[in-house]
N, C-alpha and C positions, 0 to 999 in steps of 0.2 A: 504494500500500500504506500502510495506517495504522500508526502506531507502536502497539505492543501495550501499551496501558494502562501507559505507561512509568513513571509515578510510583508507582502502586499496587503493581506487581509487582516483586519482587526480581530484579535482573539476575544476581546472583552467588549465588543460593541453592545451597548445596552439593549438594542432591539432584540438581541438573542436571549436575554435573560430577565428583562424588567418584569416584575410581578410573577415570575415563574419559579418552579423548582425543577430539578433534574431527577426524574424518576420514571424510567421507561420512556425516555424522551423528555422534552421540555413541556411541562404541563402547568396549568393555572394553579397558583398557590392558594391555600386556604386563607392566607392573610399576607399583608405586605408591611414593610418598614422602610423608612428613608435611610439611605446610606449617607452618613454625615461625616464631613471633614472635621477632625478635632481642632485644627488650627484656626478655622474660620467659622465653623458652624454651617457652612454651605452644604446643600444637599447635592450629592454626586449622582444619585440615581434612586431607583426603588427596587428593593430586593424582595423575593418571595420568602415566606416563612411557613414552616410546616405546622401541623397539629398532630395530636395523637393518632387520628385516623390515617393521616398521610404517612406517619412512621410505620404503622401496621401494614399498610399496602406496600411500602417500599421494602420492608423486611421480608414479607411473603414473596415478593417478586425476586428479591436477591436469593432467597432459599431455592426457588424454582430454577434459577439460572446458574447457580453455582456449580453444579456437577458438570454441566456441559463446558463451562469455562475451565474447570480443573482438568477435563479430558482433552482440552485443546493442546496440540503439540507444544512442548516446552519452548521450542524455538520461536513460536509465534507469541507466546506470553512474554518472552524476553524482548522480542522485536517491538511490542507495544511500549515497553518501558523505554527503549532507546528512541523511539519516535517521539514519545512525550518529552524526553530530555532535549531532543533537537528542537521541538516546538518552543520549549521554555527558553532556549538560547536565542532562537530566531525572533521571539517577541520580547526580548529582554527589556527594551526601553519602555514599551507600553506597560508591561507588568510592573516594572520598577516605579513608573509614575503613579500607578494605582496604589502600590505599597506606601509611597510617600504620602499621598493625599488621604488614603483611608485609615492608615494606622499612625500617622504623625511621625513616620520614620525619616531620618535624614537619608539622602541618596546613598551614602556609603553603606549604611546598614541594609538598605534595600538590595544593594549589590551583593553583600555577603549572604543575605538570606536566599537569593536566587542561586548563588553558587552552591550553597549547601543543599538546596532542593534538587538541583541538577545532579549533584553527587549521589543523593539518595536514589534517584531514578536509575542512574548507571550502575550502582551497586545492586539494586533490585534486579536489574537485567541479568546479573550473574547467578541469581538464586535458582532459577528453574533448571539449570544444567548441572548443579552441584549434586554429588551423591546424596541419595535420600533414604538410605537404609543400610542395614548390616546383615551379613550372613552369620547365623548363630549355630553353635553346635547343638546336637539333639541327643537325648538319652535313648531315643528309639531308632534303631538301625533302619535305613530305608526311608526316613522322613526328612524332608528339607524344612529347615526352620529359618525364618528371617524376620527382622523388625524393620518397618518402613515408616517414614513420616507421611502423614496425610493431612490435607487442609482441615483447619478447624471448622470451616463452613461459612457462616456469615459473621463478619467482624464489624462491630459498631465502633466508629471512631468519633470521639468528641474532642475538638481542638480549640485552643484558646485564641485570643486576639493579639497577643504581643509579637509573636513570630508565626503568624497564621499559615504561611505557605510551608515552611519547613516542618512545623510541628504537626501539620496534617499529613504532609507527604511522607514523613518517616514511618508512619503506620500504613497509610493507604498503599504506597508503592510496593513494599515487600509483601503485604497481605495479598494484593492482587497477583503479584508475580508468582506466589506460591500456590495459587489456585483457589483462593477464597473470593467470595463476593463481599462488598463493602457498602455500608451505609454511613455516610459522613455527615455529622452535624457541625456546622461552623458557628462561631460566636456571632451574636447579633451586632457586635461592634465592627466586625470585619466580614460581612457576608460575601463580598465579591472576591477578595484575594484569598480568603480562607475557605471558600466553597465553590463559587461559580468558576473560578480559575481552574480548579482541579477537574471539575466536570467538563469544562471545555477542552482542556488539555487531552484528557483521555478519550473524549469523544472524537477529536480530530486525529488522535493517534490510532484509532481503529478498535478501541475496546468495544466488545459487543454490548448492545443495549441490555439493560437489566442487571448488569454485573456491578455497576457503581451507581449509587443513589446519593444525591447531594442536596442539602437544604440548610437554611439557617433556622435557629430556634432558641428559645429561652429554656429555663430550668424544667418546665413541664414537658417539653419536647425531649430533652435529654433523659428525663426520668422514664418516659415511654420507651425510648430506645434501649435503655439498660434493662428494662423489665420485659421486653418483647420476647416471646418464646422462640421465635425464629432466629434470634441473635445468639450465637454461641459464645462470643467473646466481646469484651469491651476494652478498648484502648483509650484511656482518659488522660489528658494533660490539662492541668488547671490547679486551682487552689486546694490546699490540704483539707479545708473544711468540706468542700464539695466532694473531694476524692474519698473521704471517709464515708459519705452517704452512698456514693457509687459502689465502693467496695462492700458495704453492708448489704446492699440489694443484690449485687452479683454473688456474694457468698451465700446468701439465703437461697438463691436460685441455682447454686452449684455451677456458676459460669466462670470461665477463665477471665481474669481481669488484669490489665497492665496499668499501673498507676504511676504517673510522673507528676509529682506535686510541687509544693513550694520549697523554698530554700532560704537559709539565713547564713550565708557562706563566709567563712573566715579567710582573710588574707593575712598571713603571719609574716612579719618582717623581723628576722633574727638579727642579733647584734653585729654580725659580720656581713650584712647585706649592703649592696650598692644602693644608697638611699635615692639617688636620682632615678635609677631604673625602677626601684620599688615604687616610688611615688607615681611614675608613669603608668606602671601596671595597676596601681590602685585607682588612678583617675579613670583609666579605660574600664576597669572592672566595675566601678560604681556608676559611671555616667553614660556609658554606651546605651543607646536607646532610652535615655532618661531613666535608667535604672530599672526599666520594666522587663526584667529577665529573671527567671528563676535562679540562674547561675550568678547573678550580680554579687559583687563583693559587698556584703551587707555589714561586715564588721572588720575593721582594720586593727589588727593586734600588733603593736609595735614595741620593740624592746625599749625600755626606759632611757637607755643611753642614746637612742636615735630619734625619740619621739618628737622633740622640738624641731629638729632639722626636717623630719618627714612631714610634720604639720605645715611648716613654712613652704616646702616644695609643693605639697598637695594643694594648699590654698592658692598658691600662685597659678597652678595649672587650672584649678576650678574657675578662677576669676578671668581666665583667658577664653573661656568657652562661651561663645555667643548663643543666645536663646532666641528663637523666633519661628517663623513659618518656613519649614524646609522646602516647600513647593515654590517659594518665591525668593527666599534669601539664602545666603551662604551661612549656615548656622551649624553648630555642633550638637545642639539640643533642640528638639521639636517639642510639641505640646504633649502633655499626658493624655491618656486615651479619652477621659471625660472629666466633667466637673467633680463628680464624686471622688475620683481618684486624687484630684488636686486637693480636695478637702481632707482626705484621709492622710496624705503625706504631711500637709500642714499641721494636722492635729498631732501626729507622732512627733514631729520636730518641736512643736510648742510644749507638749507635755514633758519632753526630755529636757528642754531648757528650764522649765520650772523646777525640775529635779536637780539642776546644777550643770548641765552641759552648756558649753559656750559655742556660739556661732562664729566661725572664722570667715566663711564665705556663704553667700546665698541666704537661705533660711526663710524667705518670704515668697509666696506664689506671685507670679506675674501673668495675669490673665489666665489663659488655658495652659500655661507652662509653669515649670518650677525650675529655678536656676540650680546649677551645680552647687551643692551645699556641703560644707565641711564642718563637723562638730568635734570639739575636743572635750576631754575630761568626761568621757562617757563611761558609765559604770554598768555592771551587769544587771542591775535592777531597772534600768531605764527602758522605755518602750522601743527606742531605736536600736537597742541591743537585743531585746527579746523577740521582737516581731519582724516579719518580712515586710519591708517598707514598700517596695515596688515603686520607688521614685529615686531621683538622682541625689542621694544623700550618702555621705561617707562618714560614719561614726568611728572615731578613733579612740582606742583604749590601750594603755601601756601595760607591759608586764615586766616582771623582774628576771625570770629565768624560763627555761624550756618547760619545766613542769607546770608553771603557771600558764604559759601559752597554750599548752595542751588542754589544761583544765578549762580555760576560757573558750577555746575553740569547740570543745565538746559540750559546753554548757548551753545546749540547744536541743529542742526536740527534733530539729531538722538534721539531715545527713546527706546532702546532695554533693557538694563539691568544696574544695579548699585549694588554696595556693600558698606556697612557701617561698620566700625570698631569702637567699643565703649565699655567702661566698663559697660554701662547701656543699656541693651537690650530695655527696655521701651523708653528710650530717642531716641535710633536709630529707633525704630518702629514709633515714632511720626514724626521723620524727614523723614522717607521713604514715608509717605503719601504726601509729598510736591514735590516728584521727578516725573518728566514727563517721566516715563519709564514703560515698560510692566512687568518687573521682578525686584525684589530687594532682596538681600541676606545680612543678618545681621551677623556680626562677621564671615564672609566668604569672598570668592572672587567672581569675576563676572562670571566665566565660570562654569555654572551649567546646567544640562539637565537630566531630568528623564522622562521615557516614560509615566508615570501615572500623570504627572503634566502639566498644560497648558504652552505653550511656545509661546510668542507673542511679537511683537514689535509695537511701536507707532511712529508717525511722519514719518521721512524718514527711519525708521527701519522696516516698514511694514504697512499693512492695517488693523491690529487688528484681523485677522483671526488666531486662535491659532492652534498649533499642540499639541498632547498628548491625551491619551485615554479618559479623561473626556469630551473632546470637538470634538473628531474625527467624531462622528456621525453627529454633526452639520456641520462639514467642508465638509464631503464627501457624504452627502445625502441631499435630499430636502423633504419638507413637501408635502403631498398629502391629500386632504380632500375627504372623501368618505362617501356618505349617502346611505341608503338602506331601502326600504319598502318591506314588506312581499308580497305585490301584487300591481300592478299598479292601479291607480284611476284617474278618469277624472278631468280636470281643467276647469275653467269657459269658456275658448275659445274653 
């Protein structure tokens, strides 16, 4: 199948999706919502929204179509992934423009997100041709015994608004490549880039109708998807609060569930660190995409001998970062996703200042945005230390020695990622083994994601099921044991 005039034709022309959902073709949605630009409040279009009945129809259709898709030759399933990757690249500028306007991303973040999503598609294209089973020994002479991986069936994917393309794609692409059908619910804040985009990509890439269903929806739509009897697995990325409810429902229904939840990640700066490099890592880790990332550096733990120098350098970096509309201005920080999030970040900062934290940069909302903010003298009982902020705030806490650094880093219900800055990589590696997190990055910052590496959270950050090509086969397939005899033989009964 040839790619449909990929560069000349708009992939996201509103006439293709306005007021519609993608479910066995583009059909009229039960409801609609305005697609709003966070920086300006302008309406960019009208997206379709599902209801519980639409979820049920989509899940039933996905179940009907899944087996035929799983039986499709592996080479064709791989080819669909490669064609989708080519379309993503061909329409880069159009898609990046939508990411900037719909999610408030700066252009550089949009480019990174598209690069990651393309990597997920290309890695997914390798899955169908990988070995899918094992030949086992048997106690019974003349019997062949094997274990093979088979698709889960219908996978429900619930994706968030902060990195909507990559955080949907990392589940949708491998699940489809391995022979599953998928029902994707995008967030109501990003229905186009988090939902319509994936529907259009796979539609143009030649995915058969009925294998992927896509729509936006709020909590009630997500709850219907989790509870639907045709959905065998849920892949949820979002807040820990909602993830607990998803996990509770899925557990009661004996469904497989992959939870990638919140984080309150520590950046540890040891006494032998390069302070300039460490402050650069800290600024990137806290302020990228306005801090609206589960992997954001939420706590800067700095050795007491370096803390004043670190604070000075981090404050200087924060004050150089312009805030504004990323669609019209050259800025480092765009708006927060909505007014509610602006108010939440302001409330956490103000409460911590009342408890004794001092603002060195930023600290006050500016319209729909929040400036890069540095707080000093942060203690472990303050809200900015205990809670996931999801805003561009860098709380700094000092420590005396490695034991205290480890205790501070582990003093959190979350266990997603951490970073360590040190002049000695072996020293940092030894310390990393004592951190209760799923990922650690040495002489780096906390925000890292690669399609070919496991991505997992512990504690309140997830249930330990990883994403990434080395583990996707485990996540989106199940074991089936098969034995075979050349001919039937009688038993004692």
